[in-house]
N, C-alpha and C positions, 0 to 999 in steps of 0.2 A: 502493499500500499504506500510506503514511503516513496518509493520510485515512481509511482504513479502520481503522487503529488508534486513531486520534483519536476515531473515531465509537464504537468498542467501549468506550473509556474514559467517553465521554460517557453511553453508555447504562447501562454498569455503574454509574457515578456515581448516575445518576438512579434506579436501582433501588434502590440502598443507602439514598438519601434518602427514597425512597418508603416502603421497608420501616421505616424509623426515624421519620418525620415525626410521627406521631402521638404517640409516646412523648417525643419530643423537646419537642413543644407543652406535653405534660402537665408534664413537668419544668420549663419555664419558668414555666408556671401556679403550681405549687407552690413554686418558688423565689420568685415574687412573693410569694406568701401568707406564707411563712416569714420574707421579708425585713421585711414590716410587722408581723408579729404576734409576731416574736421580738424581746423588748426587748433589744437588744444592749448598752444602757447598764448592763445588769445582769449582764453577762458576768463582770467581776470578782467580782460576788456569789458566783457559784458557784464560780470558779476559786479565790478567796481567796489568801492568802498563805502557805498551808501547804506541804508538801512533796509526798510521794506522792498526796494528795487533790488538790493544785491541778493535778499533771501528768495525772492521770486525766481530771478535769472539762475540763481544757483541750484534751485530745485528742479526749475526747467531743463536746464543743460545736463544736469545728471540724470534724468530718465532715459534717455534713448542711448547714451553712450556704453560701448560695449566694455565693460569694466573687468577686467580679470581680477581674481581674488586677491592677489597679492599688492594690488595696486591701489586700492581704495585709501588706505590710510595715508601713504606717502603723498597722494595727490592731493589730500584733504590739509595735510600739513604744507605741502607747497603752496596751495592757494591762500592759506592764512599768512604765509611768509611775504607773500606778494601784495597784501594788503586786504584782503578779505576778512571780515569780523567774524566773531565765533557764531552768530546767527547763521550766516552764510555757509559756514563750514559745516555745520550740524545739519542745514537743510540738504547741502550736497551730499554728506553721508547717507543720510536717510533715501533719498531719490535714486542714488546711484546704487544702492544695495537693494532695493526692494523691485527694481523694474530696469530693463534695457531692452533694446530692439530684437535682440534673440528670445528673451523671455516672453516678450509681447507676442511674436508669431508662435511660439510654443503654446502659449495660453490659447491662441485662436484655434488650433488644431484640437487640443484636448479639453478645453473647457466650453465656452459659448460666447457670443459676441457681447453680451451684457457685463460678464465678469471680464473678459478681454479689455473691453473699454474702460471700466471702473478701476482696473488694476494700474495702469498708469496715473489715471486721475487721482485716485488714492494716494498714490507715492508723491504726487506734487502737494497735494492738499498737507499731507503729514509734514512733508518737509518744510513747508511755508509756516504751518501751525508750529512746529518745533523752533523755527527761526525767530519768529514774532516773539514766542513765549521766553527765548533766550535774552531778545533784547529787553523785553519788559522785566523779568524776574533774575536774570542771570547776573554773575559778577562781571567787571569790567576788567577783563584780562587777555591775554593772547597766548598763543601756542609757544612754548620754549622752542628756542633755536634747536635745530638739531644737524647732525653732520652733513657734509655738502653732498653726500651720495644720494640724499633725498631729492635732491633738484634734477637727477635722472628722470623722476617719474613723469614730470610734465613735458620735458623737452628732451628727453633720453634719446640721443641719435636723431633728433629731429631738426637740427639745426638746417640741415641741408636738404630736408626732404622736398622743399618747394623747388630746388634745383633738378629733381628727377624728372625724367621724361614721363609722358602718360603711360607708356607702357611698365616703366619700372613701379610706377606707383600702383599699377593694378597687381603686379607681381607682388609687392609688398603686401597690398591688401589680401590677397589670397595666402599668402604665407601666414598673416597674422590669423585669419577666420579659420583657415583650415588646418593648420598646425598649432598655433600658440593657444588660441582660444579653446579649441577644442579639446587640447591637451590638457587645459585648466579644468575643464568641465566635464570630462569624459566619465570619470569616476562617479561624480555627483550625479550625471544623467543616468548612469547605469544604476545606481543605488535607488533613484527615483523611482525608475521602472519597474525594477524587481519588487521595490515595496508596494507599488501601486497594484502590480499582479498578485501579491499575497493577499493585500486587502481586497481585491477583487474576488479571489477564490475562497478565502477563509472567513471574512466579515460577511455576516448575514445583515439584511435589511432589519430584521428583528432585533438585533444587537444594537444597531443605531437608535431604532425607535426606543428601546428599553433604557438606555443611558443617556441618549441625547435628543429626547423627544421634546424638550423646551428649546427653542431658537435661541434665545438669550444665554440660558444656560450652556448651549453648547459653543455659543461665541466664547464666553469665559473660559471654558475648558481649552479651546483652541488657543486662546490667547495665552494662557499659562504654558502650554506646550510651545508655541511658537517663541515665547520669551527665554524660556529656561533649556530649549534645545535648538541649537542653530542647524537651521535647514536652508541649504543653496536654493537659489531660485529654480533651477532645472531640476532639483529634487522635488520641491513642493507643489510643482505644477501637476504631475501625474498622480500624486498621492491625493491632492485635493479633488483632481477629477474622479478618481474612484471613490472616494468617500461620498461626494455628491451622488453617484450614480447608486451609491448603497443607501442613500436617505438623508446625508447630512444639509443642512440647509446651507443656501449659497453664501449667506451673510457670515456664516461660521467659517467656510473654507476661504472667503476673503480676508477674514481676520488672520488665519494660518500663513496665506499668501504674503501678508504683508509684515507680520511680526517676526516670522522665521528667519528671514535672510538679513533684517536691519539689526537684530538685537543679538549679535555675535560678540564674543568675549573680546576681539580685538578692538572692535569700535569703542566698547564699554571702558577698556583699558586706557585708549587714547583720550577719551573725555575725561575720565578720572583724573589721569596723570596730568594732563595739560590744562583742563578746563575747571575739574573741581567736581565734587559730590553733587553740587547742586546743578550742574549741565547734565549729568548722568540722569538724575531724577527728572529734570524737564525732557530730556531726549525719550526715556521710557515711558513718561505719562504722556508725550503727544503722540506717539506711536500708538500707543494704546488706546487712547481717547479717540484718535481719528478711525483706527481700525473696528472699535466698537459702534461709533456713529454711522459710519458709512455701511457697516455690515447691516446694521438696522435698516437702514435706507434700502440697502440692496433686497432684502427680505420682504420689505413693504412693496418694492416695485414689483418683485417676482408675484407677489400676491395680488397686487392690484391690476396687473395686466393678465393675470391668470395663466404665467407661464411655468410649465412644469420642468423644473431643473433638471430632474433626471433624465426627460426625454431629450433636452436641449444639449445635455454635455456631449462632447466628442461630434457634434453634428456634421463637421466636414471631413470626417474619417472616410465616408464611402465617396468622395469627390473622384478619386482614381481608381483605376482597376487593379485588382490584386496583383498581378504580374508588374506593373508599373512599380507599385509600392515595394515590392520585393527587391526588385533591381537597386532602387534607392536605397533601401535598408542595408543591402550588401555593400554599397558604395559607402554609406556613412560607417558602417563597422570597419571596413578597410581604412577610412580615415582616421577613425578613432584609435584603432590598434597603431597605425602607422605615427600618429601624434604623441601617443603615450610612448612609444619605443624610442622616437626620437628625443623625447623629453627626458627620459631615463638615461640615454645613451649620452646626452650632453647637457648635464645639469647646470653647466656654466651659460646656457642659453639664456640670454639676458631678458628679464621680465619686461613685458610692455605695458603700457598705460593704456588709458583710454585715449 
């Protein structure tokens, strides 16, 4: 019986991967293009050193950028050293971790249009909320100076990027999307798909109904899980989709999508060390408050428009015929294996940023 269960998990994982492979590849492609053609050294130009405007731009700019896991904190440090205030830095940290162009596309294939739209909107609101609260209630201080190596995060090997030809830029974009970025998220993507498969096979709708039958109670539980357990965006998306399919209310799923990626230990340590306890409290409170409020709004909208969340999840999966999905799934698996192999072979490969 154990091998049968193991086989079911493998087959279910493959189905999820096949359904989403085309869109994951599209997200990697767009991430690479955005990485090359968005001049990150000009981020501070748009953020500026103002108050509310800097917070809004910091959150807005952070949303789509394909940030690899190792670059979030150094980028925030660099922004602050270039003149961005604490509110803008906190805002950028939240939106950059909660969503990106690849996670938005991944959400579209596994979730539904409403959650896909509200995920980045919620990240923007959470970032702006945190920034404003930092201005109102935070202490006036700035990030401590760090060693010069942090400077590489925003402009690492980028000084001459504008001198590259279009073909060279395209090559750089593909290298980032299909080698560096996928190398960073491959393990998390694998974990998310496998966990989603396990939930799909082992968790019954009756179990969800028994313990998560109250929508607000479900949001509080998912809030606690999201805060205390770091969940990478690529991991949280398939897990949320499986839970919704089993009966979890979409508001609770959105809470999980927002809190898991943004409340990792690294961000908390950064804020605690450089901004103080008050900023950490503001950061966690802003994320939690925004997630609960928007989660409640989401549940209201689904009920008001009589939308069946279980029926709408994964609506796009049947867009392509199975042979096409299998081809792209094999391509994605090959790219993932190649990226992980190259990353392990060349640990000196310099990390890129957004």
